[in-house]
C-alpha positions as a printed NumPy array, in Angstrom:
array([[ 41.645,  -8.13 , -20.857],
       [ 41.153,  -8.853, -16.798],
       [ 40.   ,  -4.962, -16.312],
       [ 37.065,  -5.933, -19.307],
       [ 36.475,  -8.938, -17.49 ],
       [ 36.216,  -7.655, -14.413],
       [ 33.759,  -4.963, -15.842],
       [ 31.541,  -7.272, -17.187],
       [ 30.973,  -8.712, -14.157],
       [ 30.596,  -5.434, -12.206],
       [ 27.714,  -4.349, -14.752],
       [ 25.878,  -7.733, -14.547],
       [ 25.804,  -8.325, -11.061],
       [ 24.446,  -4.539, -10.997],
       [ 22.185,  -5.26 , -13.295],
       [ 20.863,  -8.538, -11.381],
       [ 20.692,  -7.148,  -7.827],
       [ 18.523,  -3.963,  -9.652],
       [ 16.46 ,  -5.981, -11.362],
       [ 15.502,  -7.867,  -7.313],
       [ 14.142,  -4.896,  -6.405],
       [ 10.648,  -5.624,  -4.005],
       [  9.096,  -2.263,  -5.242],
       [  6.996,  -1.651,  -9.046],
       [  8.114,   1.41 ,  -9.979],
       [  6.723,   3.38 , -13.243],
       [  6.404,   6.638, -14.741],
       [  5.176,   8.729, -17.508],
       [  5.648,  12.294, -18.862],
       [  4.26 ,  14.78 , -21.531],
       [  6.278,  14.245, -24.761],
       [  5.908,  18.306, -25.19 ],
       [  7.573,  18.874, -21.852],
       [ 10.871,  20.842, -22.1  ],
       [ 13.002,  19.238, -19.293],
       [ 15.659,  21.105, -19.375],
       [ 13.739,  24.756, -18.595],
       [ 12.779,  23.798, -15.334],
       [ 15.412,  24.299, -12.331],
       [ 13.384,  25.659,  -9.469],
       [ 10.677,  23.572,  -7.358],
       [  8.898,  23.627,  -4.605],
       [  7.203,  21.418,  -2.532],
       [  2.878,  20.865,  -2.378],
       [  1.32 ,  18.036,   0.095],
       [ -1.954,  17.932,  -0.452],
       [ -2.548,  14.727,  -0.223],
       [  0.773,  12.787,   2.316],
       [ -1.81 ,  10.906,   4.447],
       [  1.267,   9.419,   6.814],
       [  2.474,   9.924,  10.182],
       [  5.029,  12.898,  10.527],
       [  7.962,  10.833,  10.507],
       [  7.567,   9.378,   7.521],
       [  6.231,  12.495,   5.884],
       [  9.959,  14.312,   6.86 ],
       [ 11.232,  10.653,   5.581],
       [  9.812,  11.193,   2.595],
       [  9.952,  15.322,   1.589],
       [ 13.005,  15.591,   2.399],
       [ 14.583,  12.598,   0.356],
       [ 12.475,  13.845,  -2.473],
       [ 13.738,  17.313,  -2.095],
       [ 17.328,  15.092,  -1.981],
       [ 16.928,  13.166,  -5.464],
       [ 15.551,  16.293,  -7.325],
       [ 18.994,  18.202,  -6.063],
       [ 21.022,  15.405,  -7.04 ],
       [ 18.771,  16.342, -10.516],
       [ 19.601,  20.155, -10.817],
       [ 16.548,  21.905,  -9.154],
       [ 16.467,  23.993,  -6.511],
       [ 13.792,  25.274,  -4.197],
       [ 12.437,  28.012,  -4.837],
       [  9.63 ,  30.99 ,  -3.885],
       [  8.42 ,  31.528,  -7.662],
       [  9.298,  27.889,  -8.949],
       [  8.871,  25.879, -12.468],
       [  8.09 ,  22.901, -10.942],
       [  5.598,  22.553,  -8.491],
       [  6.3  ,  18.895,  -6.86 ],
       [  2.797,  17.493,  -5.542],
       [  4.049,  13.957,  -2.985],
       [  1.088,  11.539,  -2.567],
       [  0.797,   8.661,  -0.905],
       [ -1.423,   5.437,  -0.223],
       [ -1.569,   2.335,   1.584],
       [ -3.551,  -1.03 ,   0.124],
       [ -4.603,  -3.797,   2.489],
       [ -3.15 ,  -6.874,   1.218],
       [ -4.142, -10.488,   1.776],
       [ -1.882, -12.983,   0.75 ],
       [ -2.859, -16.838,   0.424],
       [  0.018, -19.177,  -0.309],
       [ -0.162, -22.916,  -0.602],
       [  2.194, -26.236,  -0.082],
       [  1.472, -29.921,  -1.525],
       [  4.414, -31.483,   0.752],
       [  5.294, -35.176,  -0.494],
       [  2.779, -35.666,   2.962],
       [  2.854, -39.181,   5.439],
       [  2.668, -42.148,   3.021],
       [  1.619, -46.055,   3.536],
       [  2.423, -49.23 ,   3.317],
       [  4.739, -49.44 ,   0.003],
       [  6.831, -46.159,   0.3  ],
       [  6.106, -43.417,  -2.19 ],
       [  4.103, -45.511,  -4.546],
       [  1.656, -46.789,  -2.072],
       [ -1.279, -45.725,  -0.655],
       [ -1.563, -43.136,   2.264],
       [ -2.345, -40.228,   3.464],
       [ -1.05 , -36.81 ,   1.885],
       [ -1.557, -33.143,   3.525],
       [ -2.114, -30.137,   2.006],
       [ -1.414, -26.893,   3.485],
       [ -2.698, -23.427,   3.161],
       [ -1.877, -20.005,   4.857],
       [ -2.623, -16.431,   4.482],
       [ -1.13 , -13.491,   5.755],
       [ -2.781,  -9.733,   5.963],
       [ -0.452,  -6.87 ,   5.691],
       [ -0.437,  -2.819,   4.156],
       [  1.309,  -1.923,   1.059],
       [  2.063,   1.687,   0.789],
       [  2.758,   3.689,  -2.705],
       [  3.926,   6.434,  -3.271],
       [  2.759,   9.506,  -5.931],
       [  5.322,  12.   ,  -7.148],
       [  3.418,  14.377,  -9.505],
       [  5.302,  17.32 , -11.319],
       [  3.423,  20.045, -12.584],
       [  4.916,  22.781, -15.117],
       [  4.286,  25.641, -12.225],
       [  3.269,  28.079, -15.214],
       [  1.24 ,  25.966, -16.995],
       [ -0.894,  24.042, -14.024],
       [ -0.201,  20.949, -16.085],
       [  1.348,  17.52 , -15.152],
       [  4.594,  17.437, -17.376],
       [  6.161,  14.376, -15.223],
       [  4.317,  11.828, -12.751],
       [  6.035,   8.904, -10.49 ],
       [  5.013,   6.234,  -9.173],
       [  6.208,   3.191,  -6.728],
       [  4.96 ,   0.726,  -4.587],
       [  5.928,  -2.282,  -2.219],
       [  6.664,  -0.572,   0.799],
       [  6.347,  -2.527,   4.284],
       [  4.12 ,   0.146,   5.773],
       [  3.194,  -2.321,   8.687],
       [  7.344,  -2.074,   9.512],
       [  8.775,   1.245,  11.022],
       [ 12.376,  -0.397,  10.385],
       [ 11.87 ,  -1.375,   7.336],
       [ 10.216,   1.767,   6.029],
       [ 13.099,   3.83 ,   7.543],
       [ 15.15 ,   1.92 ,   4.51 ],
       [ 12.479,   1.359,   1.97 ],
       [ 11.28 ,   5.114,   1.29 ],
       [ 14.896,   6.07 ,   0.644],
       [ 14.885,   3.112,  -1.755],
       [ 11.732,   3.757,  -3.717],
       [ 12.073,   7.581,  -3.785],
       [ 15.668,   7.277,  -5.688],
       [ 14.389,   4.572,  -7.308],
       [ 10.759,   6.392,  -8.829],
       [ 13.311,   9.813,  -9.242],
       [ 15.783,   7.287, -11.826],
       [ 13.278,   8.057, -14.114],
       [ 13.593,  11.709, -14.559],
       [ 14.   ,  13.746, -16.657],
       [ 12.302,  11.188, -19.16 ],
       [ 14.708,   9.703, -21.517],
       [ 12.856,  10.969, -25.145],
       [ 15.291,   7.927, -27.162],
       [ 13.56 ,   5.37 , -26.283]])
C-alpha cells in the first residue's frame, strides 16, 4: 500500500511542477502526416536572429531532442527542421494598495493611504520549430515556445534546453486526443 501511495505522491508532484513552467508552449500538426515514416532530419536556420552562442545552444538542443525521438541527421532527410527565434519588448505594470498610513481612530479613522505603481521593461524570447516534409515541402508539425528571458545570459543558458525539451515533448503528436 505504501508503494502505491508513494507513486501517487510522486506523480502528483511531477504534474504540479510541470504545470508551474514559466513557458507558454503549443504545437499543431497536419492530421494527414504519417509521423512513423520520418526517420532522418536536417536543420535549416533561415530566420534565427540570435547571437552565435545562443544559436549553438538552440541547434544543439534541437538535435539532441530529435535524436531522443529516434531521428538521425541525414543528407537526404525525411524532415527539414526550420528553427526560428524572435523576441518582443514587454512592459509589465504592477500596482499595489497597501494599508497606508492612518490618522486618528486606528484603521477605521481617517488618514492618508498610499497606492504604489511600478513598471519594468524586458525582452521575452520565443522559439518556433517547423518540421517540413522534405518530399512534399509541406509543414507537418510546428512547435512554439515563448517566455525566454532574453536579457539574462545565465537565464538563457538554463532556459533554452528547458523550452526546447518542452516544445519537443509534443512530438510526435498524440493523435488519440
